[in-house]
FIVODO-322050 format. One record per residue (C-alpha): residue in three letters; chain; x, y, z. Coordinates in steps of 0.1 Angstrom, whole numbers. Each point is the difference from the previous one (the first is absolute). Layout:
BEGIN
<r type="ALA" mol="A" east="X" north="Y" up="Z"/>
...
REM end
This chain:
BEGIN
<r type="MET" mol="A" east="534" north="1798" up="1442"/>
<r type="ASN" mol="A" east="0" north="-20" up="32"/>
<r type="LYS" mol="A" east="-17" north="20" up="27"/>
<r type="ARG" mol="A" east="6" north="-24" up="29"/>
<r type="LEU" mol="A" east="32" north="-11" up="16"/>
<r type="TYR" mol="A" east="4" north="-14" up="35"/>
<r type="VAL" mol="A" east="31" north="-13" up="18"/>
<r type="ASP" mol="A" east="-9" north="-27" up="26"/>
<r type="PHE" mol="A" east="25" north="-9" up="27"/>
<r type="HIS" mol="A" east="-4" north="-34" up="17"/>
<r type="ILE" mol="A" east="24" north="-8" up="29"/>
<r type="LEU" mol="A" east="4" north="-30" up="23"/>
<r type="GLN" mol="A" east="20" north="9" up="31"/>
<r type="THR" mol="A" east="7" north="-20" up="31"/>
<r type="VAL" mol="A" east="1" north="19" up="33"/>
<r type="PRO" mol="A" east="14" north="-15" up="32"/>
<r type="PRO" mol="A" east="-16" north="5" up="34"/>
<r type="SER" mol="A" east="-10" north="37" up="-1"/>
<r type="CYS" mol="A" east="-27" north="26" up="6"/>
<r type="ILE" mol="A" east="6" north="24" up="-29"/>
<r type="ASN" mol="A" east="-36" north="14" up="0"/>
<r type="ARG" mol="A" east="-20" north="2" up="32"/>
<r type="ASP" mol="A" east="-37" north="7" up="7"/>
<r type="ASP" mol="A" east="-13" north="22" up="28"/>
<r type="THR" mol="A" east="7" north="-26" up="26"/>
<r type="GLY" mol="A" east="36" north="-6" up="-10"/>
<r type="SER" mol="A" east="-8" north="-33" up="-17"/>
<r type="PRO" mol="A" east="13" north="-9" up="-35"/>
<r type="LYS" mol="A" east="-27" north="8" up="-25"/>
<r type="THR" mol="A" east="-19" north="-30" up="-14"/>
<r type="ALA" mol="A" east="-28" north="-8" up="-24"/>
<r type="VAL" mol="A" east="-23" north="-30" up="-7"/>
<r type="TYR" mol="A" east="4" north="-12" up="-36"/>
<r type="GLY" mol="A" east="-11" north="-33" up="-13"/>
<r type="GLY" mol="A" east="-15" north="-8" up="34"/>
<r type="VAL" mol="A" east="33" north="1" up="19"/>
<r type="LEU" mol="A" east="19" north="27" up="19"/>
<r type="ARG" mol="A" east="28" north="16" up="-20"/>
<r type="ALA" mol="A" east="28" north="24" up="10"/>
<r type="ARG" mol="A" east="-7" north="34" up="-16"/>
<r type="VAL" mol="A" east="20" north="32" up="-7"/>
<r type="SER" mol="A" east="-21" north="30" up="-9"/>
<r type="SER" mol="A" east="5" north="18" up="-33"/>
<r type="GLN" mol="A" east="5" north="32" up="19"/>
<r type="ALA" mol="A" east="29" north="-14" up="19"/>
<r type="TRP" mol="A" east="18" north="-12" up="-32"/>
<r type="LYS" mol="A" east="-8" north="33" up="-18"/>
<r type="HIS" mol="A" east="16" north="19" up="28"/>
<r type="ALA" mol="A" east="30" north="-23" up="-3"/>
<r type="ILE" mol="A" east="2" north="7" up="-37"/>
<r type="ARG" mol="A" east="-2" north="37" up="5"/>
<r type="ALA" mol="A" east="28" north="-2" up="26"/>
<r type="ALA" mol="A" east="21" north="-19" up="-25"/>
<r type="PHE" mol="A" east="-7" north="27" up="-26"/>
<r type="ALA" mol="A" east="11" north="27" up="25"/>
<r type="GLU" mol="A" east="33" north="-18" up="5"/>
<r type="ASN" mol="A" east="8" north="3" up="-37"/>
<r type="ALA" mol="A" east="14" north="34" up="-6"/>
<r type="GLN" mol="A" east="-6" north="-3" up="-38"/>
<r type="LEU" mol="A" east="-37" north="-3" up="4"/>
<r type="ASP" mol="A" east="-24" north="30" up="2"/>
<r type="VAL" mol="A" east="-24" north="-7" up="29"/>
<r type="GLY" mol="A" east="-26" north="20" up="17"/>
<r type="LYS" mol="A" east="-9" north="4" up="36"/>
<r type="ARG" mol="A" east="-33" north="-8" up="17"/>
<r type="THR" mol="A" east="-4" north="23" up="30"/>
<r type="LYS" mol="A" east="-22" north="24" up="19"/>
<r type="LYS" mol="A" east="29" north="25" up="-1"/>
<r type="ALA" mol="A" east="-4" north="8" up="-37"/>
<r type="ALA" mol="A" east="6" north="37" up="9"/>
<r type="GLU" mol="A" east="34" north="-9" up="12"/>
<r type="LEU" mol="A" east="9" north="-15" up="-34"/>
<r type="VAL" mol="A" east="-11" north="32" up="-17"/>
<r type="LYS" mol="A" east="18" north="21" up="26"/>
<r type="GLU" mol="A" east="33" north="-17" up="-7"/>
<r type="GLN" mol="A" east="-3" north="8" up="-37"/>
<r type="ILE" mol="A" east="-9" north="37" up="7"/>
<r type="LEU" mol="A" east="30" north="3" up="23"/>
<r type="ALA" mol="A" east="22" north="-13" up="-28"/>
<r type="LEU" mol="A" east="-14" north="25" up="-25"/>
<r type="ALA" mol="A" east="-4" north="31" up="23"/>
<r type="PRO" mol="A" east="13" north="-4" up="35"/>
<r type="GLU" mol="A" east="-8" north="36" up="9"/>
<r type="LEU" mol="A" east="-38" north="-6" up="-3"/>
<r type="ASP" mol="A" east="-24" north="-12" up="26"/>
<r type="ALA" mol="A" east="1" north="-36" up="-12"/>
<r type="ASP" mol="A" east="-23" north="-14" up="26"/>
<r type="LYS" mol="A" east="-28" north="24" up="-8"/>
<r type="LEU" mol="A" east="5" north="-3" up="-38"/>
<r type="ALA" mol="A" east="0" north="-38" up="2"/>
<r type="LYS" mol="A" east="-33" north="-2" up="18"/>
<r type="LYS" mol="A" east="-16" north="25" up="-23"/>
<r type="ALA" mol="A" east="12" north="-19" up="-31"/>
<r type="LEU" mol="A" east="-17" north="-32" up="13"/>
<r type="GLU" mol="A" east="-31" north="20" up="8"/>
<r type="ASN" mol="A" east="0" north="14" up="-36"/>
<r type="ALA" mol="A" east="3" north="-35" up="-13"/>
<r type="GLY" mol="A" east="-31" north="-10" up="20"/>
<r type="ILE" mol="A" east="18" north="-20" up="27"/>
<r type="LYS" mol="A" east="-11" north="8" up="35"/>
<r type="SER" mol="A" east="26" north="2" up="27"/>
<r type="ASP" mol="A" east="7" north="16" up="34"/>
<r type="ASP" mol="A" east="29" north="1" up="25"/>
<r type="LYS" mol="A" east="-2" north="-38" up="4"/>
<r type="GLY" mol="A" east="0" north="-6" up="-37"/>
<r type="THR" mol="A" east="-25" north="-13" up="-25"/>
<r type="LYS" mol="A" east="-31" north="-18" up="11"/>
<r type="ALA" mol="A" east="11" north="-32" up="-16"/>
<r type="LEU" mol="A" east="32" north="-14" up="-14"/>
<r type="PHE" mol="A" east="9" north="17" up="-33"/>
<r type="PHE" mol="A" east="22" north="-16" up="-27"/>
<r type="MET" mol="A" east="22" north="26" up="-17"/>
<r type="SER" mol="A" east="30" north="-3" up="-23"/>
<r type="THR" mol="A" east="31" north="22" up="2"/>
<r type="ALA" mol="A" east="-9" north="15" up="-34"/>
<r type="GLN" mol="A" east="-35" north="10" up="13"/>
<r type="ALA" mol="A" east="14" north="16" up="31"/>
<r type="LYS" mol="A" east="25" north="19" up="-21"/>
<r type="ALA" mol="A" east="-27" north="12" up="-24"/>
<r type="LEU" mol="A" east="-21" north="13" up="29"/>
<r type="ALA" mol="A" east="30" north="17" up="15"/>
<r type="GLU" mol="A" east="7" north="18" up="-33"/>
<r type="LEU" mol="A" east="-35" north="13" up="-3"/>
<r type="ALA" mol="A" east="1" north="12" up="36"/>
<r type="VAL" mol="A" east="33" north="18" up="-5"/>
<r type="GLU" mol="A" east="-13" north="16" up="-32"/>
<r type="GLY" mol="A" east="-30" north="12" up="20"/>
<r type="SER" mol="A" east="-26" north="-17" up="-22"/>
<r type="ALA" mol="A" east="-36" north="1" up="12"/>
<r type="ASP" mol="A" east="-14" north="-22" up="-27"/>
<r type="LYS" mol="A" east="-15" north="-30" up="18"/>
<r type="LYS" mol="A" east="-2" north="-20" up="-33"/>
<r type="GLN" mol="A" east="37" north="3" up="-4"/>
<r type="TYR" mol="A" east="5" north="-15" up="35"/>
<r type="ARG" mol="A" east="-24" north="-28" up="-7"/>
<r type="ASP" mol="A" east="17" north="-8" up="-33"/>
<r type="ALA" mol="A" east="33" north="-1" up="17"/>
<r type="LEU" mol="A" east="-13" north="-27" up="23"/>
<r type="LYS" mol="A" east="-14" north="-20" up="-29"/>
<r type="ALA" mol="A" east="32" north="0" up="-21"/>
<r type="ALA" mol="A" east="33" north="-19" up="5"/>
<r type="PRO" mol="A" east="-9" north="-29" up="23"/>
<r type="SER" mol="A" east="28" north="-20" up="14"/>
<r type="MET" mol="A" east="3" north="-37" up="-10"/>
<r type="ASP" mol="A" east="-15" north="-13" up="33"/>
<r type="MET" mol="A" east="-29" north="24" up="-3"/>
<r type="ALA" mol="A" east="-8" north="-14" up="-34"/>
<r type="LEU" mol="A" east="4" north="-35" up="12"/>
<r type="PHE" mol="A" east="-20" north="2" up="32"/>
<r type="GLY" mol="A" east="-24" north="29" up="-7"/>
<r type="ARG" mol="A" east="-11" north="30" up="19"/>
<r type="MET" mol="A" east="-33" north="8" up="16"/>
<r type="VAL" mol="A" east="-9" north="36" up="9"/>
<r type="ALA" mol="A" east="-33" north="4" up="18"/>
<r type="ASP" mol="A" east="2" north="38" up="-3"/>
<r type="ASP" mol="A" east="3" north="-1" up="-38"/>
<r type="PRO" mol="A" east="-6" north="-33" up="-18"/>
<r type="SER" mol="A" east="14" north="16" up="-32"/>
<r type="LEU" mol="A" east="34" north="-4" up="16"/>
<r type="ASN" mol="A" east="-4" north="-38" up="3"/>
<r type="TYR" mol="A" east="22" north="-25" up="-19"/>
<r type="ASP" mol="A" east="-12" north="-35" up="-7"/>
<r type="ALA" mol="A" east="25" north="-26" up="12"/>
<r type="ALA" mol="A" east="18" north="-18" up="-28"/>
<r type="ALA" mol="A" east="11" north="-28" up="24"/>
<r type="GLN" mol="A" east="-21" north="-24" up="20"/>
<r type="VAL" mol="A" east="16" north="-21" up="28"/>
<r type="ALA" mol="A" east="-18" north="-30" up="14"/>
<r type="HIS" mol="A" east="1" north="-11" up="36"/>
<r type="SER" mol="A" east="26" north="-27" up="2"/>
<r type="ILE" mol="A" east="-12" north="-33" up="14"/>
<r type="SER" mol="A" east="17" north="-33" up="9"/>
<r type="THR" mol="A" east="-4" north="-28" up="-25"/>
<r type="HIS" mol="A" east="-8" north="-23" up="29"/>
<r type="ALA" mol="A" east="-18" north="-1" up="34"/>
<r type="VAL" mol="A" east="18" north="17" up="29"/>
<r type="GLN" mol="A" east="-3" north="-1" up="38"/>
<r type="ASN" mol="A" east="13" north="29" up="20"/>
<r type="GLU" mol="A" east="24" north="-7" up="28"/>
<r type="TYR" mol="A" east="12" north="19" up="30"/>
<r type="ASP" mol="A" east="35" north="8" up="11"/>
<r type="TYR" mol="A" east="3" north="5" up="38"/>
<r type="PHE" mol="A" east="30" north="22" up="7"/>
<r type="THR" mol="A" east="17" north="17" up="30"/>
<r type="ALA" mol="A" east="23" north="30" up="2"/>
<r type="VAL" mol="A" east="26" north="2" up="28"/>
<r type="ASP" mol="A" east="7" north="32" up="19"/>
<r type="ASP" mol="A" east="38" north="5" up="-3"/>
<r type="CYS" mol="A" east="1" north="19" up="33"/>
<r type="GLN" mol="A" east="-21" north="-22" up="22"/>
<r type="ALA" mol="A" east="13" north="-13" up="33"/>
<r type="GLU" mol="A" east="20" north="-32" up="0"/>
<r type="ASP" mol="A" east="-25" north="-17" up="23"/>
<r type="ASN" mol="A" east="-29" north="6" up="-24"/>
<r type="ALA" mol="A" east="0" north="-26" up="-27"/>
<r type="GLY" mol="A" east="-33" north="11" up="-15"/>
<r type="ALA" mol="A" east="-5" north="17" up="-34"/>
<r type="GLY" mol="A" east="-6" north="37" up="-3"/>
<r type="HIS" mol="A" east="-27" north="-5" up="-26"/>
<r type="LEU" mol="A" east="-22" north="-28" up="-13"/>
<r type="GLY" mol="A" east="-19" north="-1" up="-32"/>
<r type="THR" mol="A" east="-13" north="-19" up="-31"/>
<r type="VAL" mol="A" east="2" north="6" up="-37"/>
<r type="GLU" mol="A" east="-23" north="-17" up="-24"/>
<r type="TYR" mol="A" east="14" north="-12" up="-34"/>
<r type="ASN" mol="A" east="-3" north="-24" up="-28"/>
<r type="SER" mol="A" east="20" north="-12" up="-30"/>
<r type="SER" mol="A" east="-12" north="-5" up="-36"/>
<r type="THR" mol="A" east="6" north="-2" up="-37"/>
<r type="LEU" mol="A" east="-18" north="30" up="-14"/>
<r type="TYR" mol="A" east="-16" north="5" up="-34"/>
<r type="ARG" mol="A" east="4" north="37" up="-9"/>
<r type="TYR" mol="A" east="-16" north="17" up="-29"/>
<r type="ALA" mol="A" east="0" north="35" up="-15"/>
<r type="THR" mol="A" east="-10" north="15" up="-34"/>
<r type="VAL" mol="A" east="9" north="32" up="-18"/>
<r type="ASN" mol="A" east="-23" north="16" up="-27"/>
<r type="VAL" mol="A" east="27" north="11" up="-24"/>
<r type="MET" mol="A" east="-22" north="22" up="-21"/>
<r type="GLU" mol="A" east="-14" north="18" up="30"/>
<r type="LEU" mol="A" east="36" north="6" up="12"/>
<r type="ALA" mol="A" east="11" north="12" up="-34"/>
<r type="GLY" mol="A" east="-29" north="25" up="0"/>
<r type="GLN" mol="A" east="15" north="16" up="31"/>
<r type="LEU" mol="A" east="38" north="-4" up="-6"/>
<r type="GLY" mol="A" east="6" north="-5" up="-37"/>
<r type="ALA" mol="A" east="15" north="-31" up="-17"/>
<r type="ALA" mol="A" east="37" north="4" up="10"/>
<r type="GLN" mol="A" east="-7" north="5" up="37"/>
<r type="THR" mol="A" east="-27" north="-26" up="0"/>
<r type="ALA" mol="A" east="24" north="-28" up="-10"/>
<r type="GLU" mol="A" east="25" north="11" up="27"/>
<r type="THR" mol="A" east="-28" north="2" up="26"/>
<r type="VAL" mol="A" east="-13" north="-35" up="-8"/>
<r type="ARG" mol="A" east="35" north="-13" up="6"/>
<r type="ALA" mol="A" east="4" north="20" up="32"/>
<r type="PHE" mol="A" east="-33" north="-13" up="13"/>
<r type="GLY" mol="A" east="9" north="-36" up="-9"/>
<r type="GLU" mol="A" east="34" north="3" up="17"/>
<r type="ALA" mol="A" east="-16" north="15" up="31"/>
<r type="PHE" mol="A" east="-28" north="-25" up="1"/>
<r type="LEU" mol="A" east="25" north="-29" up="-3"/>
<r type="PHE" mol="A" east="25" north="11" up="26"/>
<r type="SER" mol="A" east="-19" north="21" up="26"/>
<r type="MET" mol="A" east="-16" north="-13" up="32"/>
<r type="PRO" mol="A" east="-21" north="16" up="27"/>
<r type="THR" mol="A" east="20" north="6" up="32"/>
<r type="GLY" mol="A" east="-23" north="-11" up="27"/>
<r type="LYS" mol="A" east="19" north="-17" up="29"/>
<r type="GLN" mol="A" east="30" north="-2" up="-23"/>
<r type="ASN" mol="A" east="25" north="5" up="28"/>
<r type="THR" mol="A" east="-16" north="-28" up="20"/>
<r type="PHE" mol="A" east="-2" north="-26" up="-29"/>
<r type="ALA" mol="A" east="26" north="11" up="-26"/>
<r type="ASN" mol="A" east="-24" north="-14" up="-26"/>
<r type="ARG" mol="A" east="13" north="18" up="-31"/>
<r type="THR" mol="A" east="-2" north="-26" up="-28"/>
<r type="LEU" mol="A" east="1" north="0" up="-38"/>
<r type="PRO" mol="A" east="-26" north="-16" up="-23"/>
<r type="ASP" mol="A" east="1" north="-37" up="-8"/>
<r type="ALA" mol="A" east="-14" north="5" up="-35"/>
<r type="VAL" mol="A" east="-13" north="29" up="-21"/>
<r type="TYR" mol="A" east="-23" north="-1" up="-30"/>
<r type="VAL" mol="A" east="-6" north="33" up="-20"/>
<r type="THR" mol="A" east="-24" north="3" up="-29"/>
<r type="LEU" mol="A" east="-9" north="27" up="-25"/>
<r type="ARG" mol="A" east="-38" north="-3" up="-8"/>
<r type="GLU" mol="A" east="-20" north="17" up="-27"/>
<r type="ASP" mol="A" east="-34" north="-9" up="13"/>
<r type="GLN" mol="A" east="-3" north="4" up="38"/>
<r type="PRO" mol="A" east="19" north="-7" up="32"/>
<r type="VAL" mol="A" east="-2" north="-36" up="12"/>
<r type="ASN" mol="A" east="5" north="-7" up="37"/>
<r type="LEU" mol="A" east="10" north="-37" up="4"/>
<r type="CYS" mol="A" east="-9" north="-4" up="37"/>
<r type="GLY" mol="A" east="-24" north="-27" up="-11"/>
<r type="ALA" mol="A" east="30" north="-23" up="-1"/>
<r type="PHE" mol="A" east="-2" north="0" up="38"/>
<r type="GLU" mol="A" east="-37" north="0" up="6"/>
<r type="ARG" mol="A" east="6" north="-36" up="10"/>
<r type="ALA" mol="A" east="27" north="4" up="26"/>
<r type="VAL" mol="A" east="34" north="-16" up="-8"/>
<r type="PRO" mol="A" east="2" north="-30" up="23"/>
<r type="ARG" mol="A" east="28" north="-6" up="25"/>
<r type="SER" mol="A" east="28" north="-21" up="-14"/>
<r type="ALA" mol="A" east="36" north="-10" up="5"/>
<r type="GLN" mol="A" east="10" north="23" up="-29"/>
<r type="GLY" mol="A" east="-14" north="31" up="19"/>
<r type="TYR" mol="A" east="-24" north="24" up="-17"/>
<r type="ALA" mol="A" east="22" north="19" up="-25"/>
<r type="ALA" mol="A" east="4" north="-28" up="-25"/>
<r type="PRO" mol="A" east="-36" north="-12" up="-1"/>
<r type="SER" mol="A" east="-11" north="37" up="-2"/>
<r type="LYS" mol="A" east="21" north="5" up="-31"/>
<r type="ALA" mol="A" east="-16" north="-31" up="-16"/>
<r type="ALA" mol="A" east="-35" north="11" up="9"/>
<r type="LEU" mol="A" east="6" north="35" up="-14"/>
<r type="ALA" mol="A" east="14" north="-13" up="-33"/>
<r type="GLN" mol="A" east="-28" north="-26" up="-4"/>
<r type="TYR" mol="A" east="-28" north="26" up="8"/>
<r type="ALA" mol="A" east="15" north="26" up="-24"/>
<r type="GLN" mol="A" east="0" north="-25" up="-29"/>
<r type="GLN" mol="A" east="-35" north="-11" up="9"/>
<r type="MET" mol="A" east="-12" north="37" up="-1"/>
<r type="TYR" mol="A" east="17" north="5" up="-34"/>
<r type="SER" mol="A" east="-16" north="-31" up="-15"/>
<r type="SER" mol="A" east="-35" north="8" up="13"/>
<r type="PHE" mol="A" east="-7" north="37" up="7"/>
<r type="ALA" mol="A" east="28" north="24" up="-9"/>
<r type="GLU" mol="A" east="24" north="4" up="-28"/>
<r type="ALA" mol="A" east="36" north="-8" up="8"/>
<r type="PRO" mol="A" east="21" north="31" up="8"/>
<r type="ALA" mol="A" east="16" north="20" up="-28"/>
<r type="GLN" mol="A" east="33" north="-5" up="18"/>
<r type="SER" mol="A" east="11" north="-19" up="31"/>
<r type="PHE" mol="A" east="31" north="0" up="22"/>
<r type="THR" mol="A" east="9" north="-21" up="30"/>
<r type="VAL" mol="A" east="27" north="2" up="27"/>
<r type="GLY" mol="A" east="11" north="-29" up="21"/>
<r type="SER" mol="A" east="-6" north="-37" up="-5"/>
<r type="GLY" mol="A" east="-33" north="-18" up="-2"/>
<r type="LEU" mol="A" east="-20" north="21" up="-25"/>
<r type="GLU" mol="A" east="19" north="-9" up="-32"/>
<r type="GLU" mol="A" east="-32" north="-14" up="-15"/>
<r type="LEU" mol="A" east="-12" north="36" up="-2"/>
<r type="ALA" mol="A" east="31" north="17" up="-13"/>
<r type="PRO" mol="A" east="38" north="-5" up="0"/>
<r type="ALA" mol="A" east="16" north="10" up="33"/>
<r type="GLN" mol="A" east="25" north="28" up="2"/>
<r type="THR" mol="A" east="15" north="22" up="27"/>
<r type="ALA" mol="A" east="-20" north="28" up="16"/>
<r type="LYS" mol="A" east="21" north="27" up="-17"/>
<r type="ALA" mol="A" east="-3" north="-16" up="-34"/>
<r type="MET" mol="A" east="-38" north="-3" up="5"/>
<r type="LEU" mol="A" east="-3" north="36" up="10"/>
<r type="ASP" mol="A" east="21" north="11" up="-30"/>
<r type="ALA" mol="A" east="-22" north="-20" up="-23"/>
<r type="LEU" mol="A" east="-32" north="12" up="16"/>
<r type="GLU" mol="A" east="11" north="37" up="-4"/>
<r type="LYS" mol="A" east="8" north="-6" up="-37"/>
<r type="ALA" mol="A" east="-32" north="-19" up="-6"/>
<r type="VAL" mol="A" east="-21" north="29" up="14"/>
<r type="ARG" mol="A" east="20" north="26" up="-19"/>
<r type="ASP" mol="A" east="-5" north="-19" up="-33"/>
<r type="ALA" mol="A" east="-37" north="-6" up="7"/>
<r type="LEU" mol="A" east="-5" north="37" up="6"/>
<r type="ALA" mol="A" east="19" north="10" up="-31"/>
<r type="GLY" mol="A" east="-23" north="-23" up="-20"/>
<r type="ASN" mol="A" east="-29" north="18" up="15"/>
<r type="GLU" mol="A" east="14" north="34" up="-9"/>
<r type="VAL" mol="A" east="-2" north="12" up="36"/>
<r type="GLY" mol="A" east="21" north="32" up="5"/>
REM end
């Protein structure tokens, strides 16, 4: 029985002048890697974009991370018994479950699935005073994004979920230099004899070809969701990771792009981040950065497989330039094949 199964996602994506993820000064986030400055997009920013993509898909069961957890339980109580004092019962239900809250909400953001909110509401309506039942209700039936990204509860660590997915900070495959856009805004109602602008400002930005990486521990996910839902969840995660993008300064730069190339692997040993392909920054060339980045990624992956790690059990690519690693196919065909591969692998491991 194979007890390890990981799905690794490697994406190369070119982003035009943009500021999709800012630091506390409003500047695009950066990192030094290989001794040179790189563009960077934090893992938190892209995970939020993935969860937003999940929420837009009505077919997916997603949870909510909020300080207003009592409101989620209250909604379910009102649906079950509108004549009861739903506000009071919801707060009491959370208290019985060991989650502290007041009129402003919980002390920290709390991740809860719809099924968990409904289970708490049912116990509250029944008048149960068994605190173990309330805690058990918060442990069972996690949503797919809760299983993927985990849950940390300081009040009661037994309610924690280990994250089945890990998302790396995206970095440019090459060196970058931030630039500044000096802009003006005109007052539409200013006097005709005033030619000046109503507002002056600057926006910092950069452009880059990013290497993006994420991995999903399939067996960890299956332990929370079961085999059938795990295969669907891996596909949904892959689709969201491929097509989502953080929305920072999106109205200013209209920077929404699609990947240049995608490489997905199923591994039975450990996840393998291939960022080492770009430890030596891709040099400036007349061909841009995307094409040499693809070549560097393919060469480095083959080097790793011949020296340190076994080749993946299965591999898929989308887009041109990575055919040395696996035959190219459309994104939809790749996602279909990935879902089937995960489903078949879990069936072989007898995961229920």
